[in-house]
N, C-alpha and C positions, 0 to 999 in steps of 0.2 A: 502493501499499498509507500504509496507516493501522493503530497498535497503539491501543486503550484502557486508559487505566489509571487509575484510579479511587483517591484514594490521600485516607484520614482523612477520608470523608467524611460530613456530617451535614447532616438536613435538618428543619427542626420547621415548626410550622405553630404556635404559636402556642405556648403550653408541652409543645404533643403532639408529642416525636421521635418523628419515623419512625423517618432511618437514624440509626444511631449508629457513629463512626469503623469508618465501611467502606472496604472500603480491595477492589483487584479487575482484574489487569491479564490484559486480553485481544492477543489474539498480531495480528496482524497474518494476514487470511487466511483467521481463525476461523471457527464457527460458534456462537456462545456461546449457552441460553439459560436464563433467569431464570425461576427456576421457582418456587411457591409458588402455598399459600392465599390468598383472599382479604384487605386488609391489610397482609398482609408486606412489602411497602413496594418494589415490584421497580416497578409502572409509574412508581414514583418517581421511581428511578434512572433507572428509561434515557425519564424524561423529566427530568432534570436532565444528564443528560450531550447530554440536546436542547439544552439552552438555554430550558426551556419554564420551570424551578422553580429561581430559585439557591441559593445552598449556604447553610447556616450559619453551616459550617466545613467546612475541607478542597481536595484539588485534582482540575482537571479536566484529565484531558493524553491532546489524538489526536496520536500522531505526536508529534515533537518538540516542539508548543505546545502551553501551561498556560492552556485554552479556559476556564475560569474561569467569564469573566465574560465574555467575549467573549456576539456577540446568535448564534442559530440562523442568522443565514439568512450569518454568515458560520465557522462550521466544519464546514463540507466533508464535512453529512452529508445524508439522504435519510430522510427518515422515512413511517415505512404506517400507521395506525389501525384500531382498529375498524370506528368508518364511515367506510365509503366516502369523501365528503365530497366528491364529485365534481356540478361547477357542475354541473346537468340540459337550461341550452338550449345547453350546448355540443355537439355531439359529439366521438369516442370523440379524435379528432386535435388536438380543442380545447381539452378538456381534458389535452392532453401534451403540447400546445405551451405553454401559458398561462406556469406561469411562466421558458422560458424566453424568453417575448416582453420578456414585462415585467423583464429581467433584460437584453434589446440583441441577448442573440448576434444573429449572423449565421441569416438565412433559410437556407442552404446548407447551416448548420450541425443549425441547428434538427427540417431535414427527415432528416440523416443520424442523429440522436440518437434521434429518433420510428418512424424504422424501423430500426435498429440493434434495439429495446425490444420493436418490435411483434414481430419476428422471435426476438426469444429469447419473449417471451412469446404469441407464437402468435396473434393478433391483430386480425392485419395483415386478416382480413374486417370488421375490424367495423371500422373509422376511419368509417365516415361515420354510424354508428349514435350515435343518442343515449345519456344512463346507462338510461331510463325502456322501452330494445327490448334492456336484456343485460340474463343473470341473474346471478344473486349474485354464480357462478366468472367472471361473468365483467368483472362490478361491479369484482373484488377484484383483478386482473388488469390495471387502466386505475390504477387502481390505488397498485398496484404498480410499473407503469408511466412512473407520471408520479414515480416514485422518482427512478427506475435513468437517464432522461434528461437526468438533474444531475451525469450522470458523477461520481458521491466514490467516496473507499474506503472510507466507513460506514454501512452500512445497520441500523434501527432497525426494532423492528415490536413496534409493540403492539396482543395480540392479536389480526391482523389476521383466522384465517379462526373467532374466534369467530360475528360469526354465522349460520354455513353450516350450513344438514345435512348429518351424517356423509360419505356419497359424499362433495359438493365438499369439504368438511375432507381425506378421504385424500389425493384427484386431485388438490387445489392442495400436500398437503405434500410428495406427490413433484416438483413444479415446480417447488417453494421447494429442493427438495435440486436439483436440477440446475440450475436456474436457482444456486447459491453456486457449483456449479464449471464450470458454463458464465462467469462471471465475470471467476473464479481468484481477484482477487490482493484482492477485497476481502470488509471482517470484516462479519460483521449479528451482530447482538443481537436477543433477541426475549423477550416476556414473554409470558408462556404460567399458564395453572394446569392446563393437561390433559396428563399426565406422559409419556398416547404419546407425541402431538407431542413432548415433548422428549425422551424416549430414541434415538425415530428422529430425530433431524434437528441434535442437538446435536453437535461435535466436544467441547466442554465446558457443562457443564448448573451453575449456581450453585442451589443448594439454601436461598433463603430463608428468614426467621417470623422475625416479631418485631421487624423492623428489621434482620437483622442476616443474612450468610452463614455458615449452616449449612457446609455443604460445598460446596468443589468441582473437580469432576474431572471422569473420563469419564464416559457413560451407565456402561458398564461396572462402571468401579470402585464410583459407587454405589450399584446397580444392588447388587451379593455382598457390597460389601464397603463399609454406608452408616455414616457419620461415629460417629453416635447413635441412639437410638431417635425423634426424630422423622425423620430421614432416614427411618431403617430403613421410620418408621408410614408417609409420604406417600404416600412411590413406590414403587409395585408393587399389582396390584388384584386378587381378592382384598389385599391387607390383608400385614403380616406377622404371626406368628401368636405372640404371644409371652406367655412363660411366667413366670410369679416364682417364685424361688428364692434361695442362696445357692453358694458357691462351695465347694469342700473341701479338701483335701491327700487322697488314693490311694494308698498307694506312692509311685509316682514321677511322678504327672502325676497334676491332677488330676481334677473330676466335677461336674456342675450334679447341685442334692440339693435337691428339692420334696417336696411331700402329695405328689404324684403320684407320680414316681419321678426311678429316678437314666441320668442319662448322664454314658457316660467323655469324658473332653474331650484322649484323651492324644494329637491329632492333632489338636490347637487349634492354632492361633498365637494368639499369646496381645500385643496391643502395646501395651497398659499393665501392670506391674503390677499385682499382686489377689495379696489371705496368703486362711488358709481361713478361713473362715466370716466370706470377705464377701456381703450380699446382693448381688444377681444378677435380671438377666432374661437368660433364652432367645432370641433369637433364629429363624426360620426362618418359609423364604414357602414359599407352599400347595404347589407343584410344583416339590418342594421331596426333597419328605414321602415312602415310600416306602409303598408298603402288603406285606405280608411272611406266608405265609401258615402259614409252618412254626418261619422267624430272628426276626420284630416283636416286639421287645420291649414297644413299649405297648400295651395294649390298647381300645382307643374304640368306641363304637358312634354307628350312625350317625345325626342327628338332623334331616338335611335337605338333598334332590339341586335340584341346579337345572343339569337338563341347558339347557346353551349352544351347542351345535353343535358346534362343531372340542374344543368341550374339555368335560368336565361341574366343578363346583365340590362339591361333595360337604362340611360341617357336619359338625362330629361331636362325642361326649363323650366328652372324654375326664378322668375323676374328674369334678372342680366347674369344669372349662371347658372353651368350645369354642373347636373350633380349627378352619383350616378346611384343605382340600388342593383342588390343584387335578391333574387328572384328563383323559386323556383320554376325548373325548368319546362313544364308541364300549363301552362301560363301562357298566354297570349296578345299581343300586345299592336295597337296598330300606328303607327308617324302620326301626331299631331292631335293625338288621345289627349283628355284631361281627366289626372285624376291627383286623388284629397289624401294626402302621404299627416303620417303621426315618425315623430319625432320621441319613440322614448325617452323619460329625461336621467332613467336610471342608467340606457346608455349614452352617452353625451361623454364627452368631450370637450372643456375649452380649458386655450395656452392664452399667453400673454401677447398679443401682438406683437413686444416687443421684444422680448427680450424670447417667444417661439415656449417659457414652461411653460409646463402641467400651472393651470388654475384652483 
């Protein structure tokens, strides 16, 4: 078992500061996903933990050891890259055993580790094949197996599924989740820009932007209670709807007031103080908007309908702004149709217009 702790980490390439005083504590046995757009610093953070990049400042701890300046081979980690990086002239068995043979591990122990990894990954019948005889999913399983045979407690994955087609990504996501459960005490840190992978795999996920962690929490909390407008807009597809306005005090509670409508906030739990007249953005996810022909308080006009099988995405014009609705796939709509909508108060998210932080 091994925890991973990153303390005030900075990584710079010349004058470009990629990570800035970054802190994250990953518990032993946890599956943590680093999520963010290209260039946010997630792979830089993973490579720093692996020892492939030097820290400009700060410390990296694995378990009770400060490994900031240790070589990658001495950190007790196994790493799986986006590219399979398999030796083309070796069989699967040869690829799995190569690192162990170079390290002088006894042959009986090599055989034990290879057999255990092959059984976990369901590749027992592939051991005599070469990489050219394998599918993309099988090659990625072998790449994961090469990390597993190292018998370490921390595994690092750098976008390992991005080269696979959609069906294979879904299959291997399930396999990785199962693998984490069966390994028990292993800590896994996984980099991706795919929010579906993050939401389905993670015990906790860190959403990154511009070299900083914007929010580090469970997928459920991040999805339903995003810390700021970046997290709210990045996580979720279609993205969260945002409406600009201001907060005003009405009677004994607050209300969100915009050019389009007035939305009561009597049931909204503010986490940061706000004052009457302060600029705000109301956020609501497309699947949380309800169509209510009788009591709907917001009138919108259908502009575009996207049937997607199990669900339908409907884009509507609400006064001067376009909003998206995600509805069950068996419903049908026509362009220019008028819908009366309700925004459930318990599903609302309020953000400060200036800072973007959650109110």
